[in-house]
C-alpha positions as CSV (number, residue, x, y, z in Angstrom):
1,M,108.4,108.9,35.0
2,K,109.4,105.3,34.4
3,V,112.8,104.4,33.1
4,G,113.1,100.9,31.7
5,L,110.8,98.5,30.0
6,H,107.5,98.8,31.7
7,T,103.8,98.8,30.8
8,Y,103.0,100.2,34.2
9,A,102.9,103.9,33.0
10,A,100.4,103.0,30.3
11,A,98.3,100.8,32.5
12,A,98.3,103.2,35.4
13,G,97.6,106.2,33.2
14,S,100.8,108.0,34.2
15,A,101.2,111.4,32.5
16,A,104.9,111.3,32.1
17,P,107.7,110.7,29.7
18,T,108.8,107.1,29.8
19,P,112.3,106.5,28.5
20,H,113.5,103.1,27.5
21,W,116.9,101.5,27.7
22,R,117.2,100.7,24.0
23,P,115.9,103.1,21.3
24,E,114.3,100.2,19.3
25,T,112.3,99.2,22.4
26,S,109.6,101.9,22.0
27,A,108.1,100.5,18.8
28,W,108.2,97.0,20.2
29,K,106.5,98.1,23.4
30,L,103.7,99.9,21.5
31,E,103.1,96.6,19.6
32,L,102.8,94.7,22.9
33,L,100.5,97.3,24.4
34,K,98.3,97.2,21.3
35,A,98.2,93.4,21.4
36,A,97.2,93.5,25.1
37,S,94.4,96.1,24.2
38,I,96.1,98.6,26.5
39,S,95.9,102.1,25.1
40,V,98.7,104.6,25.8
41,P,97.2,107.6,27.7
42,A,97.6,110.9,26.0
43,G,100.1,112.2,28.5
44,V,102.5,109.2,28.2
45,H,105.4,109.6,25.8
46,L,107.7,106.7,25.0
47,V,111.2,108.3,24.8
48,P,114.0,106.2,23.4
49,A,117.1,106.8,25.6
50,D,120.2,104.7,25.5
51,L,121.4,105.6,29.0
52,S,124.9,104.3,28.3
53,A,125.3,107.1,25.7
54,V,122.6,109.8,26.2
55,P,122.0,111.9,29.4
56,L,118.6,111.0,30.9
57,V,117.3,114.6,31.5
58,D,118.4,115.8,28.1
59,R,116.3,113.2,26.4
60,L,113.3,113.9,28.7
61,V,113.5,117.6,28.2
62,E,113.5,117.1,24.4
63,A,110.3,115.1,24.9
64,G,108.6,117.8,26.9
65,F,109.7,117.1,30.4
66,D,109.9,120.2,32.7
67,R,112.9,119.7,34.9
68,R,111.6,122.5,37.2
69,Q,108.7,120.3,38.3
70,R,109.2,117.6,41.0
71,A,109.4,114.1,39.6
72,F,109.2,110.6,40.8
73,V,111.7,108.4,38.9
74,S,111.0,104.7,38.9
75,W,114.2,103.2,37.5
76,T,113.8,99.4,37.8
77,G,115.3,96.6,35.9
78,V,118.0,98.8,34.3
79,T,121.2,99.2,36.3
80,M,122.5,95.7,35.7
81,Y,122.6,96.5,32.0
82,L,124.7,99.7,32.4
83,D,128.3,100.3,33.3
84,R,129.0,102.2,36.6
85,A,129.7,105.4,34.7
86,A,126.3,105.4,33.1
87,I,124.7,104.6,36.4
88,A,126.5,107.4,38.1
89,R,125.6,109.8,35.3
90,T,122.0,108.9,35.5
91,L,121.9,109.2,39.3
92,G,123.6,112.6,38.9
93,A,120.9,113.6,36.5
94,I,118.2,112.5,38.9
95,G,120.0,114.3,41.7
96,G,119.8,117.5,39.6
97,L,116.0,117.4,39.3
98,A,113.8,119.9,41.1
99,A,113.8,119.8,44.9
100,G,111.4,117.2,46.3
101,S,112.1,114.8,43.4
102,E,112.4,111.1,44.4
103,T,113.6,107.9,42.8
104,V,113.3,104.2,43.4
105,F,115.5,101.7,41.6
106,D,116.9,98.3,41.9
107,Y,120.2,96.6,41.3
108,V,121.8,93.2,41.6
109,L,124.2,92.2,44.3
110,P,127.7,90.9,43.4
111,P,127.8,87.1,43.1
112,A,129.5,86.6,46.5
113,R,126.6,88.4,48.2
114,R,123.8,86.3,46.6
115,D,122.2,83.3,48.3
116,V,121.7,80.0,46.5
117,A,118.3,80.9,45.1
118,G,119.5,84.4,44.0
119,A,122.5,82.8,42.3
120,E,120.3,80.3,40.5
121,Y,117.9,83.1,39.3
122,A,120.9,85.3,38.3
123,S,122.4,82.5,36.3
124,F,119.1,82.0,34.4
125,A,118.4,85.8,33.9
126,E,122.0,86.6,32.9
127,S,122.0,83.8,30.3
128,V,118.7,84.9,28.8
129,G,119.8,88.6,28.7
130,A,123.1,87.7,27.1
131,S,121.5,85.5,24.5
132,N,119.3,88.5,23.6
133,G,122.2,90.9,23.3
134,E,121.7,92.5,26.7
135,P,124.2,91.0,29.2
136,W,124.3,92.0,32.8
137,I,127.3,94.4,33.1
138,T,127.2,95.7,36.7
139,S,126.4,94.3,40.1
140,L,126.7,96.6,43.2
141,A,127.0,96.1,46.9
142,T,124.7,98.2,49.1
143,N,127.6,100.4,50.4
144,Q,128.6,101.1,46.7
145,V,125.1,102.2,46.0
146,A,125.0,104.4,49.1
147,A,128.3,106.1,47.9
148,M,127.0,106.6,44.4
149,L,123.8,108.2,45.8
150,E,125.7,110.5,48.1
151,E,128.0,111.5,45.2
152,A,124.9,112.3,43.1
153,G,123.5,114.5,45.9
154,L,120.7,112.0,46.7
155,E,119.7,110.8,50.2
156,T,119.4,107.1,50.8
157,V,116.1,106.5,52.5
158,A,116.3,102.7,52.4
159,Q,117.9,99.8,50.6
160,P,115.7,96.9,51.6
161,L,116.4,93.4,50.5
162,L,113.6,91.3,49.1
163,E,113.1,89.5,52.4
164,D,112.7,92.8,54.2
165,W,109.8,94.0,52.0
166,V,107.3,91.6,53.6
167,D,106.6,90.8,57.2
168,K,108.7,87.8,58.2
169,A,105.7,85.9,59.3
170,L,104.3,85.9,55.8
171,W,107.4,84.1,54.5
172,Q,106.4,81.1,56.7
173,R,104.8,79.3,53.7
174,T,104.1,75.7,52.6
175,D,104.8,76.4,48.9
176,S,108.2,77.1,47.3
177,I,108.0,80.9,47.2
178,R,110.9,82.3,49.2
179,P,112.8,85.6,49.3
180,Y,116.3,85.5,47.8
181,R,119.3,87.7,47.7
182,L,120.0,88.8,44.2
């Protein structure tokens, strides 16, 4: 299942509920998919879920999700828009899924832990989000995330920084693409 604003589930043919951060996002997303000539596979259900107010699993079960089945929860581009209580509640819900379930998610580092490029990007992204009514609310340090995962009953497998995702030799480039700490 995908949590957040993504077209990946539709494009990849994922047969899973796909909750979105803001309830009004589902209709808008369907319009974008239609405009891009991407049909939503029969097994994909767009489920409005304001994670700041509604428990994740409750909304998914209402949409047909079977919590007894293993799930892979891809939760990207969401945590910065939620307060810590909502993040902890959602991680707890993920931790309560069937044995063997996994999650991947991202988060933004606190300003003091960002490098110059990450700070520049954050300044831009935060201002765009705020101007659209979706300000960044939470930034987390890696040790805070590890503690939240442990409290939710989840095991931390890895918390790679962007620069760690790709072989260091591949960052030796002549263009301006560089990893950054965000």
